[in-house]
C-alpha positions in Angstrom: 88.0 148.7 92.9 90.9 146.8 94.5 94.3 146.3 92.3 94.6 142.8 90.7 97.8 141.2 92.7 97.9 137.9 90.7 100.5 136.9 88.1 98.1 135.9 85.5 95.3 133.7 85.2 94.2 129.9 83.9 96.7 130.1 80.8 99.4 131.0 82.8 99.0 128.3 84.8 98.8 125.5 82.1 102.3 126.9 80.7 103.6 125.5 77.2 104.8 122.1 75.9 107.3 123.2 73.7 109.1 119.9 74.9 107.3 117.9 72.8 108.7 117.7 69.9 112.7 117.4 71.2 114.3 114.3 71.0 115.4 113.5 75.1 118.4 111.3 76.1 117.7 107.8 76.7 118.1 107.7 80.2 118.8 103.8 81.5 118.5 101.9 84.6 121.0 102.1 87.4 121.5 100.2 90.7 118.5 100.8 92.9 116.1 101.4 89.6 113.9 99.3 87.8 111.8 99.4 84.9 108.1 99.2 85.1 104.7 99.1 83.3 101.9 101.0 84.8 98.8 98.7 85.4 96.6 100.4 86.9 96.0 104.5 88.5 95.0 104.8 91.8 94.8 108.3 92.3 96.1 110.7 94.6 99.5 110.4 93.1 99.6 106.7 93.3 99.5 103.9 90.7 100.5 100.3 90.9 103.2 98.8 88.3 104.6 95.6 87.3 108.1 96.1 87.5 110.8 93.9 85.1 111.7 91.4 88.1 108.5 90.4 87.9 107.2 92.0 91.3 103.9 94.3 91.3 104.5 97.3 93.4 102.6 100.4 94.4 104.5 103.5 93.1 104.2 107.1 94.2 104.4 110.0 91.4 106.5 112.5 92.8 105.6 116.4 92.7 108.2 117.0 90.3 106.1 114.7 87.9 102.8 115.1 89.5 100.4 117.5 87.0 103.1 118.0 84.4 103.6 114.7 83.2 100.4 112.7 82.6 100.8 109.0 83.1 98.2 106.3 82.0 98.0 102.3 82.0 100.5 100.7 79.9 102.8 103.4 80.0 106.4 102.5 80.9 108.4 103.9 83.8 111.4 104.2 85.6 111.0 103.2 89.2 113.5 104.1 92.1 113.3 101.4 94.4 113.0 101.5 98.2 115.7 99.8 100.3 113.5 99.5 103.3 110.2 98.8 101.4 110.0 96.1 98.6 106.5 96.4 97.7 106.8 100.4 97.3 108.7 102.5 94.4 109.0 105.7 93.4 108.5 107.2 89.6 111.3 108.8 88.7 110.7 109.1 84.8 108.1 108.4 82.1 109.5 107.0 78.9 107.4 108.2 75.8 106.4 105.7 73.4 109.4 105.7 70.9 111.7 105.7 73.6 109.9 102.8 75.2 110.6 101.1 71.7 114.5 101.8 71.6 114.4 100.7 75.0 112.9 97.3 73.9 115.1 96.9 71.1 118.4 97.4 73.3 117.1 94.4 74.8 116.6 96.4 78.5 113.0 95.3 78.4 111.7 91.7 78.2 109.0 90.4 76.0 106.1 90.9 79.0 106.9 94.7 78.4 104.0 95.8 75.6 104.8 99.5 75.2 101.4 101.1 75.1 99.2 98.2 75.7 96.7 99.0 78.6 97.1 96.8 82.1 95.4 94.3 83.2 92.3 95.4 82.1 90.1 92.6 80.0 89.9 93.1 76.7 86.2 93.6 75.0 87.4 90.0 73.0 87.6 88.0 76.1 84.2 87.7 77.6 84.1 85.6 80.5 80.3 85.4 80.8 80.0 88.6 83.1 77.9 90.3 80.4 74.5 90.9 80.1 72.3 89.8 76.8 69.2 91.2 76.1 66.5 89.8 74.1 65.5 91.3 70.7 61.9 92.9 72.1 60.1 95.0 69.4 59.9 98.5 70.4 56.7 98.8 69.5 55.0 96.4 72.2 56.4 98.6 74.2 
């Protein structure tokens, strides 16, 4: 029988989430950076985000964050702007919900940013008439 030459199995690859409870230092934007809120996830390490300056940009999740920091629609991010492509940006940091509330309290985020809310998905309360209405039919007849 051959010897096992691996370093471990599935649980080793997952790692441990020990840093969940720790308080992190709050990062503020610098030159060439902007706050953004995720509107939708596109897959393949990309997402669409509405930036603080009102521009919707295609953002790339770097390998440092990929599969380590889970990003969903509605999350607040810090993105690095590209000098040569205005419509694209790179994700630098994801803010936790309490950090996003602190940024809003400090006046860094405007009122259009709502932490912990989804992107441009249609609410269940707002029906645009696209829903199909079925008649009530007695099950015994069918």
